C-alpha positions as CSV (number, residue, x, y, z in Angstrom):
1,M,-86.7,19.1,113.6
2,A,-86.5,16.5,110.9
3,V,-87.0,17.2,106.8
4,T,-90.4,16.0,105.6
5,I,-91.4,15.5,102.1
6,E,-92.8,19.2,101.7
7,W,-89.7,20.8,102.4
8,Y,-88.4,19.1,99.2
9,I,-91.2,19.9,97.2
10,A,-91.0,23.7,98.2
11,L,-87.5,23.6,97.3
12,S,-88.3,21.7,94.0
13,T,-91.1,24.1,93.0
14,I,-88.5,27.3,93.7
15,L,-85.9,25.7,91.7
16,F,-88.5,25.0,88.7
17,T,-89.8,28.5,89.0
18,L,-86.4,30.0,88.8
19,G,-85.5,28.2,86.0
20,A,-88.7,28.4,84.0
21,L,-88.3,32.3,84.7
22,G,-84.7,31.9,83.4
23,V,-86.1,30.4,80.3
24,L,-88.8,32.8,79.5
25,L,-87.0,36.3,80.5
26,R,-83.5,35.8,79.4
27,R,-82.0,36.0,75.8
28,N,-78.4,34.5,76.4
29,A,-78.3,31.2,75.3
30,I,-76.2,29.9,78.2
31,I,-78.3,31.3,80.7
32,I,-81.3,29.7,79.0
33,F,-79.3,26.4,78.7
34,M,-78.5,26.8,82.3
35,S,-81.9,27.4,83.2
36,V,-83.3,24.3,81.4
37,E,-80.6,22.2,83.7
38,L,-82.0,23.9,87.0
39,M,-85.6,22.9,86.0
40,L,-84.0,19.2,85.4
41,N,-82.3,19.1,88.5
42,S,-85.6,20.1,90.5
43,A,-87.4,17.5,88.5
44,N,-84.4,15.2,89.6
45,L,-84.7,16.2,93.0
46,L,-88.6,15.3,93.5
47,L,-87.9,12.2,92.1
48,V,-85.4,11.3,94.5
49,A,-87.3,12.7,97.6
50,F,-90.4,10.3,96.7
51,A,-88.8,7.8,96.0
52,H,-86.9,8.0,99.6
53,H,-90.2,8.6,101.0
54,L,-92.0,5.7,99.3
55,G,-89.1,3.4,99.9
56,D,-88.8,2.3,96.2
57,A,-86.0,2.8,94.0
58,T,-88.0,3.2,90.7
59,G,-87.4,7.2,91.3
60,Q,-83.8,6.9,91.8
61,V,-83.3,4.6,88.8
62,L,-85.1,7.3,86.6
63,V,-83.2,9.8,87.9
64,F,-80.2,7.7,86.5
65,F,-81.6,8.2,83.0
66,V,-82.5,11.8,83.3
67,M,-78.7,12.6,84.1
68,T,-77.8,10.4,81.4
69,V,-80.0,12.4,78.8
70,A,-78.8,15.8,80.5
71,A,-75.1,15.0,79.7
72,A,-75.9,14.1,76.2
73,E,-78.2,17.7,76.2
74,V,-75.1,19.4,77.5
75,A,-72.8,18.3,74.8
76,V,-75.1,18.9,71.9
77,G,-76.3,22.1,73.2
78,L,-72.6,23.5,74.1
79,A,-71.5,22.5,70.5
80,L,-74.4,24.5,69.1
81,I,-73.9,27.3,71.2
82,V,-70.2,27.3,69.8
83,A,-71.4,27.1,66.4
84,I,-73.5,29.9,66.9
85,F,-70.9,32.3,68.5
86,Q,-68.2,31.6,65.8
87,S,-70.7,32.5,63.0
88,K,-72.2,35.6,64.6
89,K,-70.0,36.6,67.7
90,S,-73.0,36.7,69.8
91,I,-75.1,34.1,71.8
92,D,-78.1,36.4,71.9
93,I,-81.2,34.1,70.9
94,G,-82.5,37.1,68.9
95,D,-79.5,36.2,66.4
96,V,-80.4,32.7,65.6
97,N,-82.8,33.5,63.2
98,L,-80.4,35.3,60.9
99,L,-78.8,32.0,60.5
100,R,-80.6,31.6,57.2
101,G,-78.8,31.7,53.8
């Protein structure tokens, strides 16, 4: 039994849905951050699957750039989370609006 493109589409849809639910339902900044990364990786999976299916390397090159942007996002996002934790001793998203003044 060969793995077809439909399997990759289904897996990517499941991963993206789980990531979107994590962003919408959770209050913890780390969990939201991980959910966004899960959504990016599901998009990367689809890009690589379609690139392989079509026999074109363009999707794989685009995945390389998405991974580069995701690495920069991790650096900036974790720095922000650490700064918020140092000032508020919590990483709850509800406390972020209390950073005024």
